[in-house]
C-alpha positions in Angstrom: 121.3 111.8 233.6 123.5 110.5 230.8 122.0 107.6 228.8 124.5 105.7 226.7 122.0 104.5 224.1 119.7 106.2 221.7 116.0 106.3 222.6 112.9 108.0 221.3 112.7 111.4 223.0 109.0 111.8 222.3 108.2 109.6 225.2 109.1 109.6 228.9 111.4 106.7 229.4 111.3 104.2 232.2 115.1 104.0 232.7 114.9 100.6 234.3 113.0 99.0 231.4 115.2 100.9 228.9 118.4 99.4 230.5 116.8 95.9 230.5 116.0 96.2 226.8 119.5 97.4 225.9 121.2 94.8 228.1 119.1 92.1 226.4 120.0 93.4 223.0 123.7 93.5 224.0 123.5 89.8 225.0 121.8 88.9 221.7 124.5 90.8 219.7 127.2 89.1 221.7 125.6 85.7 220.8 124.4 86.1 217.2 126.4 87.8 214.4 123.3 88.9 212.5 119.7 89.4 213.9 116.4 90.7 212.6 113.8 92.3 214.8 110.1 91.8 214.4 107.8 94.1 216.5 104.2 93.1 217.1 101.4 94.7 219.1 98.9 92.3 220.7 95.3 93.5 221.4 91.9 92.3 222.3 89.0 93.2 220.0 86.7 96.0 221.3 83.5 94.7 222.7 84.8 91.2 223.7 84.9 89.9 227.2 88.7 90.1 227.3 88.6 93.8 226.2 85.9 94.7 228.7 87.2 92.7 231.7 91.0 92.8 231.1 93.4 92.3 233.9 97.1 92.9 233.9 97.7 89.4 235.3 95.4 87.6 232.8 97.0 89.4 229.9 100.4 88.6 231.2 99.5 85.0 231.5 98.3 84.9 227.8 101.4 86.7 226.5 103.6 84.2 228.4 101.6 81.4 226.8 102.1 83.0 223.4 105.9 83.2 223.7 106.1 79.7 225.0 104.1 78.3 222.1 105.9 80.5 219.6 109.3 79.1 220.8 108.0 75.6 220.3 107.1 76.2 216.7 110.0 78.6 215.6 113.7 79.0 216.0 113.7 82.5 217.4 116.8 84.0 218.9 114.9 85.9 221.6 112.0 88.2 222.6 111.1 91.0 225.0 107.6 92.2 225.8 105.8 94.7 227.9 102.2 95.4 228.8 100.3 98.7 228.6 96.8 99.9 229.1 95.1 102.7 227.1 91.6 104.1 226.6 91.7 103.1 222.9 93.2 99.6 223.2 92.5 98.5 226.8 95.2 96.1 228.1 97.6 95.2 225.4 101.2 94.1 224.7 104.1 95.3 222.7 106.6 92.5 221.8 109.8 92.4 219.9 111.0 89.0 218.6 114.6 88.6 217.5 115.4 86.2 214.6 118.8 84.7 214.0 119.2 86.0 210.5 121.3 83.0 209.5 118.3 80.7 210.1 115.4 83.1 209.2 115.4 85.3 206.2 111.8 86.5 206.4 109.7 88.0 209.3 106.3 87.6 207.7 105.9 83.8 208.3 106.9 84.3 212.0 104.4 87.2 212.4 101.6 85.0 210.8 102.5 82.1 213.2 102.4 84.4 216.2 99.1 85.9 215.0 97.6 82.4 214.7 98.7 81.4 218.1 97.4 84.6 219.7 94.0 84.1 218.1 93.9 80.5 219.5 95.0 81.6 223.0 92.4 84.4 223.1 89.7 82.3 221.5 89.4 84.7 218.5 89.1 87.7 220.8 92.7 88.8 220.1 94.3 90.4 217.1 97.8 91.7 216.3 99.5 94.4 214.4 102.9 93.9 212.7 104.9 97.1 213.0 106.5 97.8 209.6 108.5 100.6 208.3 106.6 103.7 207.1 108.1 106.7 205.3 107.1 108.9 208.2 109.3 106.9 210.6 112.8 108.0 211.3 114.4 104.5 211.1 113.4 101.1 209.8 112.9 97.9 211.8 113.1 95.9 208.5 116.9 96.2 208.3 119.0 93.3 209.5 121.5 94.1 212.2 125.1 92.9 212.2 126.9 92.7 215.5 129.4 95.3 214.3 127.1 97.8 212.5 126.9 100.6 215.0 124.3 102.6 212.9 121.9 99.7 212.5 122.3 98.8 216.3 121.6 102.4 217.3 118.5 102.5 215.0 117.2 99.3 216.6 117.8 100.7 220.1 115.8 103.7 219.1 112.9 101.5 217.8 112.8 99.2 220.9 112.9 102.1 223.3 109.2 102.5 222.6 108.7 99.4 224.9 110.3 101.4 227.8 108.0 104.4 227.6 106.2 105.3 230.8 103.0 106.3 229.1 100.2 103.8 229.4 101.8 101.7 232.1 100.1 103.4 235.0 102.6 102.2 237.5 102.2 98.5 236.4 105.4 97.1 235.1 104.7 93.7 233.5 107.4 92.5 231.1 109.3 89.4 230.1 112.4 88.5 228.2 114.0 85.4 226.9 117.3 84.1 228.3 120.1 84.5 225.9 122.7 81.6 225.8 126.3 82.5 225.9 128.2 82.7 222.6 128.7 79.2 221.1 132.4 79.7 220.3 131.8 78.5 216.8 132.6 80.5 213.7 135.3 83.0 213.1 136.5 85.0 216.0 135.2 88.6 216.1 137.5 91.5 215.6 136.4 94.8 217.2 
């Protein structure tokens, strides 16, 4: 099978989720000239009621509440999330938020806001991890992505492919994505 986009070969890909992620990114790049990705992992603290008695549906409900509240308090360009379950972390979520780089220059305040909302929703039983670049990583999520920068786009596709991995999904495919409005028609016309 030929896959037209880069992905992390260390994982078994769910091709349906991978195509959804890439299509969503294509829509964002068609709408916004410069985006910045912010990837967060959402967990429940070990030993809490939520950690011990997780359910896919309950976690999905809380993640949906999180993105709804986050959108009320920020001007994000979009998001895509998936749920997973592992022995170490129980039921948890991976989410990538996309910022319109013309409106948001920094990801840290958004990450802090999301963390505060997640703790409120989970009644202090939840915590989050902000995925930042480390020297051992092949590519950096911290780099802004212009609509015409093929290398940066491919690097971002590689990073977000992690959300499409089969591992830890156990046949449960819980995911959600924002709707992306069509291009506004404002600004300079693009030349490709």
